C-alpha positions in Angstrom: 159.3 212.4 24.0 161.1 209.2 22.1 164.2 208.3 24.1 167.4 206.0 23.5 166.6 204.2 20.0 168.4 201.8 19.6 167.4 200.7 22.9 169.4 197.3 24.3 168.3 193.7 26.2 169.0 191.4 28.0 171.6 188.8 27.6 168.5 186.1 27.9 166.8 188.3 24.6 169.7 187.9 22.4 167.7 187.8 19.6 165.0 190.0 19.7 168.1 192.6 20.6 169.4 191.7 17.3 165.9 192.6 16.3 166.1 196.2 18.0 168.9 197.0 16.5 168.4 195.7 12.4 164.5 198.0 13.5 165.1 200.5 15.0 160.6 201.3 14.5 160.4 199.0 17.4 162.1 200.4 19.7 159.6 203.6 19.6 156.2 202.1 17.7 154.8 200.2 20.4 155.0 203.0 23.2 153.9 205.6 20.4 151.1 207.5 21.8 148.8 210.5 20.2 150.6 213.3 21.9 153.0 212.3 19.3 150.9 212.0 16.8 150.2 215.0 17.2 153.6 217.1 17.2 154.3 214.4 14.7 151.7 215.5 11.8 152.3 219.0 13.0 156.3 218.7 12.3 155.7 216.5 9.0 153.7 219.3 7.4 156.1 222.3 7.9 159.0 220.3 7.3 156.9 218.8 4.3 156.6 222.8 3.0 159.9 223.3 3.1 161.4 220.5 1.3 159.1 220.9 -1.8 159.7 224.3 -2.9 163.6 223.3 -1.5 163.8 219.7 -3.6 162.5 221.7 -6.9 165.3 224.1 -6.9 167.5 221.3 -5.7 167.2 219.1 -8.3 168.3 223.0 -10.7 171.7 222.7 -9.2 171.9 218.8 -9.9 171.2 219.8 -13.9 167.9 218.1 -13.9 164.6 218.7 -15.1 162.9 219.8 -11.5 160.6 217.0 -10.5 163.3 214.8 -10.0 163.6 217.0 -6.6 160.5 216.4 -5.5 161.3 212.4 -6.9 164.4 211.8 -4.5 162.5 213.9 -1.6 159.6 211.1 -0.7 161.1 207.5 -0.2 163.5 208.8 2.5 160.7 209.3 5.0 159.5 205.8 4.2 162.5 204.1 4.6 164.1 206.1 7.9 161.0 205.7 10.3 162.0 202.1 9.9 165.6 201.6 9.6 166.7 205.4 11.3 167.9 205.9 14.8 167.3 209.6 15.0 163.5 211.3 15.7 164.5 214.7 14.0 166.5 214.4 10.6 165.3 214.0 7.3 166.6 213.1 4.0 166.5 214.2 0.6 167.9 216.1 -1.7 171.1 218.7 -0.7 172.4 221.7 -2.1 175.9 219.9 -1.6 174.7 216.7 -2.5 173.1 218.6 -6.6 176.4 220.1 -6.4 178.5 216.8 -5.8 176.5 214.9 -8.5 176.1 218.0 -10.6 180.1 217.1 -11.3 179.2 213.7 -12.5 176.0 212.9 -14.0 176.0 216.1 -17.2 172.1 216.1 -16.6 171.8 213.0 -17.8 168.7 212.0 -16.0 170.0 207.7 -16.3 173.3 208.8 -15.4 171.2 210.6 -12.2 169.3 207.5 -11.4 172.2 204.8 -12.0 174.7 206.7 -9.1 171.8 206.3 -7.0 171.7 202.9 -7.6 175.4 202.5 -6.9 175.8 204.3 -4.5 173.1 203.3 -1.8 175.1 199.5 -2.4 178.3 200.6 -1.1 176.7 202.9 1.7 174.8 199.3 2.3 177.7 197.3 2.2 180.0 199.5 4.3 177.2 199.5 7.0 177.3 195.8 6.8 181.1 195.4 6.6 181.1 198.4 9.4 183.3 200.7 7.6 181.9 204.1 9.8 185.2 204.2 10.8 186.5 205.3 6.8 184.5 208.5 7.8 187.2 209.9 10.5 189.5 210.9 8.5 187.6 214.1 6.4 188.9 216.0 9.6 186.8 219.0 10.3 188.8 221.3 8.6 188.2 219.6 5.3 184.8 219.4 5.7 184.4 222.8 6.2 187.1 223.9 3.5 184.1 222.2 1.6 181.2 223.3 2.9 182.4 227.1 2.1 183.5 227.1 -1.3 180.0 224.5 -2.0 178.2 227.5 -0.7 180.1 230.5 -2.8 179.9 227.6 -6.2 176.1 227.4 -5.5 175.3 230.7 -4.6 176.9 232.4 -7.3 175.5 229.1 -9.8 172.3 230.9 -8.6 172.3 234.6 -10.2 172.3 234.3 -13.8 168.8 233.1 -12.8 168.8 236.2 -10.7 169.7 237.5 -13.8 167.4 235.8 -16.3 170.7 235.2 -18.3 171.0 231.6 -20.0 173.9 229.5 -22.7 176.7 230.3 -18.7 178.4 227.6 -18.6 178.5 225.2 -15.1 182.2 225.5 -14.0 182.4 228.3 -12.0 185.6 230.2 -13.1 183.9 230.3 -16.8 180.9 230.7 -14.8 182.0 234.6 -13.7 184.0 235.6 -16.2 180.5 234.7 -18.4 177.3 236.0 -15.4 179.7 239.5 -15.1 180.7 240.1 -18.9 176.8 239.5 -19.8 175.4 241.1 -16.9 173.7 244.1 -19.9 171.6 240.8 -21.6 169.6 240.4 -17.7 166.4 240.6 -18.1 164.3 243.8 -15.7 161.8 240.9 -15.0 163.4 238.2 -13.2 166.2 240.5 -11.5 163.1 242.6 -10.0 161.1 239.7 -9.4 164.4 238.0 -7.7 165.2 240.8 -5.5 162.0 241.0 -4.3 162.0 237.2 -3.2 165.3 237.7 -1.6 163.9 240.3 0.1 161.3 238.8 1.7 163.3 235.5 2.5 166.3 237.4 4.3 163.8 240.1 6.5 162.0 236.3 7.0 165.4 234.9 8.3 166.3 237.9 10.4 162.4 238.2 12.2 163.4 234.4 13.3 166.6 234.6 14.7 165.5 238.1 16.3 162.6 236.3 18.4 163.0 236.2 22.5 163.3 233.5 24.4 161.4 234.7 27.3 158.8 233.2 28.9 155.8 236.9 28.4 152.5 235.6 29.5 150.7 237.8 27.7 148.4 235.7 24.6 148.8 238.3 22.6 152.7 238.4 22.0 152.8 234.8 22.2 150.2 234.3 19.3 152.3 237.2 17.2 155.5 235.8 18.2 154.1 232.1 17.4 152.8 233.7 13.8 156.1 235.0 12.6 158.0 231.7 13.7 155.4 229.8 11.6 155.4 232.3 8.4 159.8 232.2 8.8 159.5 228.4 9.1 157.1 228.1 5.6 159.0 231.2 3.8 159.6 228.7 1.4 156.2 227.7 0.0 155.1 231.4 0.7 158.2 232.4 -1.6 157.3 230.1 -4.7 153.3 230.3 -4.4 154.2 233.7 -4.0 155.8 233.9 -7.9 154.3 231.6 -9.5 151.3 233.6 -8.5 152.2 237.1 -9.9 153.6 235.0 -13.2 151.0 233.3 -14.2 149.3 236.5 -13.8 151.3 238.0 -16.3 151.6 234.7 -18.9 147.3 234.7 -18.9 147.5 238.5 -20.6 150.0 237.1 -23.1 153.8 238.7 -21.9 156.4 237.2 -20.9 158.2 239.0 -18.1 160.0 236.1 -16.3 162.0 233.3 -16.9 160.0 230.4 -16.5 160.7 226.2 -14.9 158.9 225.4 -18.0 157.6 221.7 -18.7 157.5 219.3 -16.1 156.5 215.8 -16.0 153.6 215.0 -14.0 152.4 212.5 -11.6 154.2 209.6 -10.3 157.1 208.3 -10.9 156.8 204.9 -12.3 158.2 202.8 -9.1 160.4 200.4 -11.8 164.3 198.4 -11.9 166.7 201.3 -12.6 167.5 201.5 -16.6 171.1 200.0 -16.1 171.9 201.3 -20.1 170.6 204.0 -22.1 170.5 204.5 -25.8 171.7 208.3 -27.7 171.2 209.6 -31.2 171.8 207.3 -33.4 170.9 204.7 -31.8 174.3 204.3 -29.8 173.8 201.6 -26.5 176.0 202.8 -23.2 176.1 200.3 -21.2 176.1 199.8 -17.6 180.1 199.5 -17.3 180.5 202.2 -19.3 177.9 204.7 -17.2 179.5 202.9 -14.2 183.2 204.3 -15.8 181.6 207.5 -16.8 181.0 208.4 -13.3 184.6 207.3 -11.9 185.6 209.4 -8.9 181.7 209.9 -7.9 181.4 206.5 -6.2 183.3 207.1 -4.0 183.3 210.6 -3.6 179.3 211.4 -3.2 178.7 207.6 -0.6 180.6 208.9 1.6 180.2 212.4 1.7 176.6 211.3 1.9 177.1 209.9 4.8 179.4 212.2 6.3 176.7 214.9 6.3 173.8 212.5 6.9 175.2 210.9 10.7 177.4 214.1 10.8 173.7 216.3 11.4 172.3 212.8 13.0 175.3 213.4 16.0 174.9 217.0 16.3 170.8 216.6 17.0 171.2 213.7 19.4 173.5 215.0 21.6 170.9 218.7 20.9 168.5 217.0 22.3 169.3 214.2 24.5 169.4 211.1 22.5 172.0 208.3 21.1 172.6 207.1 17.1 173.9 203.9 15.8 176.4 204.9 13.2 176.3 201.9 11.5 172.5 201.8 11.1 172.5 205.1 10.2 174.9 204.0 6.8 172.7 201.7 6.1 169.5 203.5 6.3 171.1 206.2 3.8 171.9 203.2 1.9 168.7 201.4 1.5 167.0 204.3 1.4 169.4 205.1 -1.8 168.8 202.0 -3.4 164.4 201.7 -3.4 164.6 205.2 -4.6 166.1 204.4 -7.1 163.9 202.9 -8.4 161.8 205.9 -8.5 164.3 207.3 -10.3 165.8 209.4 -7.5 169.6 211.4 -7.3 171.3 210.7 -4.4 170.1 211.9 -1.1 171.3 212.8 2.1 170.2 214.3 6.4 169.3 218.0 5.4 170.8 219.8 8.1 168.1 222.0 7.3 165.5 220.3 7.4 166.4 219.3 10.8 166.3 221.9 12.7 162.9 222.4 11.1 161.9 219.3 12.1 163.4 219.4 15.8 162.2 222.9 16.1 158.7 221.9 15.3 158.9 219.1 18.2 158.9 216.2 16.2 158.6 212.9 18.5 160.2 210.5 16.4 160.5 209.0 13.0 157.1 209.0 12.0 157.8 212.8 10.7 159.1 212.5 8.1 156.1 209.8 7.2 153.8 212.7 6.6 156.4 215.1 4.5 156.7 211.9 2.6 153.1 212.5 1.9 153.7 216.2 1.5 155.8 215.7 -1.7 153.4 212.6 -3.1 150.2 214.9 -2.9 152.2 218.3 -4.8 153.2 214.7 -7.4 150.4 213.7 -7.9 147.9 217.0 -7.7 150.7 220.0 -8.4 152.4 219.2 -10.9 151.1 221.3 -14.2 151.6 224.3 -11.8 155.7 223.8 -11.4 155.7 224.6 -15.0 154.6 228.8 -14.0 157.8 228.8 -10.9 159.7 231.5 -11.6 163.4 230.3 -12.1 164.4 233.7 -10.1 162.5 232.5 -7.1 163.9 229.0 -7.2 167.5 230.9 -7.2 166.1 232.9 -4.3 165.3 229.8 -2.4 168.7 228.4 -3.3 170.9 231.5 -1.9 169.3 231.8 2.0 169.4 228.3 1.9 173.1 227.9 1.1 174.5 231.3 2.5 174.5 229.6 6.4 176.8 228.0 5.0 179.4 230.2 4.1 181.4 230.2 7.9 183.7 232.7 7.8 184.4 231.7 11.6 186.3 229.4 11.5 189.4 230.6 9.6 189.5 232.5 12.3 188.7 229.6 14.9 192.1 227.4 12.9 193.7 230.8 13.2 193.7 231.1 16.8 193.7 227.3 18.1 195.5 225.6 15.2 196.9 227.8 12.7 198.4 224.5 10.4 195.3 222.9 10.8 194.6 226.4 8.4 196.2 224.1 5.5 193.6 221.5 4.7 191.0 223.6 4.6 192.6 226.7 2.0 193.4 223.4 0.4 189.9 222.0 0.2 188.5 225.8 -0.5 190.2 226.5 -2.6 190.7 223.8 -5.4 186.9 223.1 -4.5 186.2 225.7 -7.4 188.5 223.8 -9.3 186.5 220.3 -9.8 184.4 219.8 -6.2 186.1 216.2 -6.0 189.5 217.4 -6.6 188.7 219.8 -3.3 188.3 216.9 -0.4 190.4 215.0 -2.2 193.0 216.8 -1.9 192.1 218.1 1.8 192.1 214.4 2.7 195.4 213.9 1.3 196.9 217.3 3.4 195.1 216.1 6.3 196.7 212.3 6.2 199.9 213.7 5.1 199.8 215.8 8.5 198.7 212.9 10.4 201.2 210.6 9.0 204.3 213.4 9.4 203.3 213.5 13.5 203.3 209.8 13.5 206.8 210.3 11.7 208.0 212.6 13.5 206.1 212.5 17.3 207.8 215.0 20.0 210.6 213.5 22.6 211.6 215.1 25.4 215.9 214.8 25.7 217.0 214.9 29.7 220.8 215.5 29.0 223.2 214.7 31.8 225.6 211.6 33.2 222.1 209.4 31.5 219.9 210.4 28.4 216.3 210.1 29.0 214.2 210.2 25.9 210.7 209.9 26.9 208.2 209.0 24.3 204.7 210.6 23.7 203.0 208.0 21.5 203.3 204.4 20.1 206.4 203.2 18.2 205.1 202.5 15.0 207.6 202.0 11.3 207.6 205.7 10.4 209.5 206.7 12.9 211.7 204.2 13.7 214.4 206.6 11.7 213.5 208.8 13.9 214.1 207.1 17.0 217.5 205.9 15.8 218.6 208.7 15.1 218.0 210.5 18.0 219.1 207.6 20.0 222.9 207.5 17.7 222.5 211.8 18.5 222.7 212.2 22.3 223.8 208.4 23.1 225.8 206.3 21.2 227.6 209.2 19.2 227.8 211.4 22.3 231.1 213.2 23.6 231.1 211.1 26.0 228.8 208.0 24.5 226.3 207.6 27.3 223.4 205.3 29.2 219.9 205.2 27.8 216.6 206.0 29.2 214.0 205.1 27.2 210.6 206.3 28.8 207.8 204.1 27.6 205.1 205.2 30.1 203.1 206.8 27.5 203.9 204.3 24.9 200.6 201.9 24.3 201.9 199.9 20.7 204.4 198.6 19.0 205.6 196.9 15.5 208.1 194.8 14.4 210.0 197.1 12.4 210.9 199.3 15.8 211.6 195.7 17.6 214.2 194.8 15.0 215.3 198.3 14.9 215.7 198.8 18.4 217.8 195.0 18.5 220.2 197.0 16.7 220.4 199.6 18.8 220.6 197.2 21.7 223.5 195.4 20.1 225.4 198.9 19.4 224.7 199.5 23.1 226.4 196.3 24.0 229.5 196.7 22.1 230.1 200.1 23.4 229.7 199.0 27.0 226.7 200.8 27.1 223.6 200.3 29.0 219.8 200.6 26.8 216.6 200.5 29.9 213.6 200.7 28.6 211.1 201.8 31.4 207.2 201.8 32.2 206.4 199.4 29.7 202.6 198.4 29.9 202.0 194.8 30.3 201.2 194.9 26.5 203.9 196.5 25.2 206.2 194.4 27.5 204.3 191.4 26.3 205.7 191.7 22.7 209.8 193.0 23.3 209.3 189.7 25.4 208.7 187.6 22.6 211.0 188.9 20.2 214.0 187.7 23.2 216.2 191.1 23.0 219.7 190.6 23.7 220.6 192.4 26.6 216.8 193.5 27.2 216.0 195.3 30.7 213.3 196.9 31.7 211.6 198.7 35.1 208.9 199.9 37.0 209.6 203.6 36.3 212.7 205.9 35.4 213.7 206.4 38.5 214.2 202.6 39.1 216.8 202.6 35.6 218.6 205.0 37.3 219.5 203.0 40.6 219.8 201.1 37.9 222.3 202.4 36.1 224.1 204.9 38.2 225.7 201.7 39.5 227.2 201.0 36.5 230.8 202.7 36.4 231.1 202.6 32.6 228.1 204.9 32.7 229.4 208.1 34.2 
């Protein structure tokens, strides 16, 4: 089994260590075993049978022809095999990424390809500049608020296909209104087929989840359990194949009971430079700069969310399977996948949690499993595209609804309420605003989280012990946002108290300080000196003490502990 993919090297092999970091494939390929090949083939084939129907379905979510889901589904396996640091993760189109893309491209494939190129450049640039830390500003409540809202938006967006309705608006609230208003226009064939597909998918999912993990000695029981697991794992492919067979049988008789995917492009996509302009009606040319301007906030939201989703998945499975990933290398692998993907008409991709889980459960040993998956997608493009004409839209809608339903985690708000109620605020802001516009939900949640963080910095907890000498115990760094707060506490409890008292600042928990605070401390020391009082610093860390000594503060006194400070001040009569 592949171990730590990010490998190391001795000091004498610095260049080789750098090579291993840049090309993680070198850490496992020289040790590749025949048994690994067997497991990678099985896992890659299993994921491939999941990736093909999901790719077709997610392209519809993105508002693109179904072949674009497969165009986006194969390049990640080849690129990630060389540059990725997780053995489990699979890159490709996902429900969340498809939803984000749909809100910026307006169903235009050219805009989608340009967006892919620019996302890749931004992500690769972030990796080279080591800007992965920016993802730390997107908190867990924001992520869960967005994913829950996305699950509702994507799931409900497929109801129109289950009902066989057309010309329903894309915006969530008008979509809800017109879907319910036009229920009487629903096509019976689509409704029956869609519900049957949903029922079958749910049944297999429940059967898979109910499988016992206990060891069973009976060969028959093990074989039955393996059969159920296999069928449940490729359930999406089974549903699409069965529904397509039914639809084809009906169509050849001259009946049209179902809404079909329709004509698709045949064959593999040409490998060519991504289009940097587009000619529309009346020979009007939309330039690259105009396309980039129209994409607007998508050039910030989509690269960040793509990286966030992929790295979170990679870390989760790395922890589960006992190996570590390199976040910046993951960022580079995703960026390069999108850059190269734009040459084959892909739209932006990221890591897929569902397919990664299938990959891991299938026993994949190395990223080579992704190559097998990519080959399956390529074979589908090469030979099966004419058959995709007969895929019922209701079956793809059922696949999407079942894929996104686990994202709607009802336990999250309950946990947030129980653990820290204030964290419900960014969750709810993100969740509710995402129904208006997805990007507004993310931005709104991040803004609320940042304001909460800034408030904590500006108003940290300060423990006040007020006896004959006031002790202020600080529990965080001394940064400029808290300057006024600290000054107010000092004036309230010491300088303006009746009578005025000496003060001990317990800085044992303070690890940093900036110039704004130093300047304010200098003024406070002067005020204490004018009143004939003392301000003593206790428990200063060496780094903080160095800054204060360099500032040459007037009447600066410090001790190693609060007790020493109290002993120093107790002998001064004006402090009593």
